N, C-alpha and C positions, 0 to 999 in steps of 0.2 A: 702459773709453774703449774705441770706436774702433777696431778693428786697422788702417783707414783713417789714421785720425792718428795712430797708431804709430812711431814710428822705424822702421828693418831691426834695429837694434842693438836696439828695445826686443822686440818680434817674437820676434829669435833667445836674448834673454834668457828670458823669457816661458816660449817653449819646452825650453829648457833644464833650466827648475824644472817644468816639467810632467816631463819626461822623469822627470827626478834622482826626483823625490816617485811616478813607476810603480815604478822601477826598486827604491826601498825597501822597497815594502810584497809586492812580489812575493816569488812560492818557490816552484821550480821541486819538486812531485811528484815521489817515483820509485817510489814503494807503488800498488800497485795493490788493494781491496782491494770486495769481492762480499757481498752478505747470504748467500746460497746459491747452490755452483758449478751448481745442478739449473737453476738458473735465464740461466746462462752460455748460450745458441746459440752453437756454435762453425765449424760449417759454417750460409751462410746459402742461407734454398730458393730451389733452383733459379728460374728466371725464365714457364721455359716446364711445370711440376709441373703437373698434371692428373693425377687421376684417373678411368681410364678407365670412361666408360659401357658396360656389353656387352651391355643390353641395349636395342641400335638396333634397332629397326622399318624392313622392307626401302623401305617406302613414306620415312618419314625421307630413307634413303640418298638417295632416288629426286628430293627436294622440293633436296634439298641439290644436289645432283648438277646438276640445271636454274638450279639461280639460280646458281649455279658460271657455264653456260656462256652462261649471258645473261648475265653482264657481262662475263665475259670477251672480250678485243678482238681476241683471236685468232681466234675462233671458225671465220673466213670469212679466216684466212687460207692455205688451200690455195684457193682458187678465183680466178677473176681478176676484174679491179673489174669486165668489162661485163656477169659472170654474179650481181656483189653487188649492181650495183646501177639501177637502169631507168633512171635517167638520170645524165653525169657531172657528180660535185660544183665539180670545179676544172676552172681553164683550163688546168687541163698534161692530166688525164682527156678533155680534150676530142679530142686528139691519139689518130688511132685508135681510140676510143670506140666507134663507129660497123663498124670495118672488123675482117670476119671471115676476110681472111689477111694477111697482112705487106702491108708498100704496096710494100716493094724487094726482086721476089725472089730466092731463095738464090742466089748465084752461084757453082756446082762446083769455079771456081777457085783459089775461098780456104774453102770450106765440106768440111769434107777431115775430121768424127767424129771418135772417140776409136779408137782400134785399140790391141793390146797388141802389143809387139814381142818377136820368136822370144826372146829370153834369158830375160821376163818370164811365157812362156806354158812354155819350160821347165822353170824354175825351181819353179811352178805346179804342176808335173806331179809333178817329185820328192819336193817334198812332200810332196804325195797320195799318193806310192808307198810312201817309204822313212820320211816320219814324222818328216825333219829336213832342212834345209836346205844346196843344191848346198853350199858358199860356207862352210860351219859348219865351223869348225876345231877343235875340243874334244875329238873324239874323233880325232882325226889318228892321233896315237900309238901306239894300244892297239890298234892292230888284227896 
């Protein structure tokens, strides 16, 4: 009889009989047997396990390096887009692409550069001459 034609009670009864039958024949095996302990691998192989080949020629290393450089996306990371491309590729690259100088000149009122504070200069010089920082209190009680 198809399941669609069975009542919910009949479906539940069929499932209960199935579970009881399975529980009668199932047995928990607590003992482990192996024919030969030598066949038992205790530790699996590492996924990166390789045998290094020490006879690598300089030519093959050079070819591999060139291949990696050609496939790398960072090969032009230190150059500006104007040096990398002949023409702008995207619409955003068009802004300032052909301009060698900044569009807005640098205002000295807001551009101060980076300078060291007097305390930082003193601490750096102290560490260079004494070998320890001026604010190191580890050896303060030993003097």
